[in-house]
C-alpha positions in Angstrom: 77.7 83.1 107.7 78.5 82.9 111.4 80.5 79.8 110.8 82.6 81.5 108.1 83.2 84.4 110.4 84.3 82.1 113.2 86.6 80.2 110.9 88.2 83.5 109.8 88.6 84.6 113.4 90.2 81.3 114.3 92.5 81.6 111.3 93.5 85.2 112.3 93.6 85.0 116.1 96.2 82.2 116.3 99.6 82.3 117.9 102.2 81.7 115.1 105.9 81.8 114.6 107.4 84.2 112.0 108.0 81.3 109.6 104.4 80.1 110.0 103.1 83.6 109.3 105.2 83.7 106.1 104.3 80.1 105.0 100.6 80.3 105.7 100.4 83.9 104.4 101.7 82.9 100.9 99.5 79.8 101.0 96.5 82.1 101.7 97.4 84.4 98.8 98.0 81.7 96.2 95.1 79.5 97.1 92.6 82.4 97.0 94.3 84.4 94.2 91.2 84.4 92.0 89.0 85.9 94.7 91.8 88.4 95.6 92.1 89.4 91.9 88.3 89.8 91.6 88.3 92.2 94.6 91.5 94.2 93.9 91.8 94.5 90.1 90.3 98.0 90.0 92.9 99.1 92.6 95.7 97.3 90.6 94.6 99.0 87.4 94.6 102.4 89.2 98.1 101.6 90.5 99.2 100.6 87.0 98.1 104.0 85.5 100.0 105.9 88.2 103.0 103.7 87.9 103.1 104.0 84.1 102.8 107.7 84.4 105.7 107.9 86.9 107.9 105.6 84.8 107.1 107.7 81.6 108.2 111.0 83.2 112.0 110.3 83.1 111.8 108.3 79.9 109.5 110.3 77.6 109.9 113.8 79.1 113.2 114.3 80.9 115.7 112.1 82.8 115.8 114.9 85.4 112.4 113.7 86.5 113.7 110.4 87.8 113.6 111.3 91.5 110.0 112.8 91.3 109.1 109.5 89.5 110.4 107.5 92.5 108.4 109.6 94.9 105.2 109.1 92.9 105.8 105.4 92.7 106.4 105.2 96.5 103.1 107.0 97.1 101.3 104.7 94.6 102.6 101.6 96.5 101.3 102.9 99.8 97.9 103.8 98.4 97.8 100.3 96.7 98.4 98.4 99.9 96.1 100.6 102.0 93.2 100.6 99.6 93.5 96.9 98.6 93.6 95.9 102.3 90.5 97.9 103.0 88.7 96.4 100.1 89.6 92.9 101.2 88.3 93.7 104.7 85.1 95.2 103.3 84.5 92.1 101.1 85.1 90.0 104.3 88.2 88.2 102.9 90.2 89.6 105.8 88.9 90.2 109.3 89.3 93.7 110.8 92.3 93.7 113.1 91.8 94.9 116.6 93.0 98.4 117.1 93.3 98.1 120.9 96.6 96.2 120.6 98.1 98.5 118.0 97.4 101.6 120.2 99.4 100.4 123.1 102.8 101.9 123.3 105.8 99.7 122.7 103.8 96.6 121.7 105.9 96.2 118.5 109.1 96.1 120.6 107.8 92.9 122.4 107.6 91.2 119.0 110.5 92.8 117.1 111.9 89.5 116.1 108.8 88.3 114.2 108.3 91.8 112.7 111.9 91.9 111.3 111.7 88.3 110.0 108.4 88.7 108.2 109.1 92.2 106.8 112.6 91.2 105.6 111.6 88.0 104.0 108.6 89.5 102.2 110.6 92.5 100.9 113.2 90.1 99.6 110.5 88.1 97.8 109.1 91.3 96.3 112.6 92.4 95.2 113.2 89.0 93.5 109.9 88.9 91.7 110.3 92.6 90.7 113.5 91.8 88.9 111.6 89.4 86.7 108.3 91.3 86.2 109.9 94.7 85.5 112.5 93.4 83.1 110.6 94.2 79.9 110.0 97.7 81.3 113.7 98.2 82.1 114.6 97.1 78.6 112.3 99.6 77.0 113.5 102.4 79.4 117.1 101.6 78.5 116.3 101.6 74.7 114.7 105.0 75.0 117.5 106.5 77.0 120.2 105.1 74.6 118.2 106.6 71.7 117.9 110.0 73.5 121.6 110.0 74.2 122.4 109.2 70.6 120.0 112.0 69.4 121.7 114.5 71.7 125.1 113.4 70.2 123.8 114.2 66.7 122.8 110.7 65.6 119.4 110.3 63.8 116.4 109.1 65.8 116.4 105.3 65.4 113.1 104.7 67.2 109.9 103.9 65.2 107.0 106.2 65.5 105.0 103.8 67.5 107.7 103.5 70.2 106.0 106.0 72.5 102.8 104.1 72.6 104.6 100.8 72.9 106.5 102.2 75.9 103.3 103.3 77.6 101.6 100.0 77.0 104.6 98.0 78.4 104.7 100.3 81.4 100.9 99.7 82.0 101.2 95.9 81.8 104.3 95.9 84.0 102.6 98.1 86.5 99.5 95.9 86.7 101.6 92.8 87.3 103.8 94.6 89.8 100.7 95.5 91.8 100.1 91.9 92.6 103.8 91.5 93.4 103.3 94.1 96.1 100.0 92.6 97.2 101.8 89.4 98.2 102.9 91.4 101.3 99.4 91.7 102.7 98.6 88.1 103.8 101.8 87.4 105.8 101.5 90.8 107.5 97.8 90.1 108.2 98.6 86.8 109.9 101.5 88.4 111.7 99.3 91.1 113.2 96.8 88.5 114.2 99.5 86.4 115.8 100.8 89.5 117.8 97.2 90.3 118.9 96.7 86.7 120.1 100.0 86.7 121.9 99.1 90.0 123.6 95.7 88.6 124.5 97.3 85.5 126.1 99.8 87.7 127.9 97.0 89.9 129.4 95.1 86.8 130.5 98.2 85.3 132.1 98.7 88.6 134.0 95.1 88.6 135.2 95.4 84.9 136.4 98.7 85.6 138.1 97.3 88.7 139.8 94.2 86.7 140.9 96.4 83.9 142.3 98.6 86.4 144.2 95.5 88.1 145.6 94.1 84.7 146.8 97.4 83.8 148.4 97.5 87.2 150.1 93.9 86.7 151.4 94.8 83.2 152.7 97.8 84.6 154.5 95.7 87.2 156.2 93.1 84.6 157.3 95.5 82.0 158.5 98.0 84.5 160.1 98.6 83.4 163.7 
């Protein structure tokens, strides 16, 4: 047990570049996906229900509810990431990140380059994957909206009676898959935070050593002053 904890700590508390955080983060996610899935599937299911509900509002009720649906979806994504991360920490898949570094003001400014690189790349990956995973949902949404527009124009309803249930099922499946698209964000950010913490630790140690050397030189100058 102690050996596993030490290995996790050495994996986390390691100074990395932004590209290394991205590469090793995705490797961590893909190589341990079965365990991640086992820990997070209840959260992903909860997200899928909220996401399907949000997507159904402008499709099955009224297009005027599109913006409230976006708001609900955004809140669901935040809850998904926070709760999933806490579950992964609780199950000891992730180590708890030190809060001492994050509480210091302006720490993120010292590492703005790595922050922007990791966040931008990960969000582009999520956007690319989302185009594929949400495509069936977008097709169903478009079909419903076209049918509603035709009905308002006086055309007969061309949708079968089971279309409502089919829409909900498609939204649920797409939401569940989309949950794991969002969860790809956690591992690179986790390693990035660990890298920042390690760099700040090394920085503090360097300051202490430099201060100690300066104090020793000052004392020597006092002793050997003619």
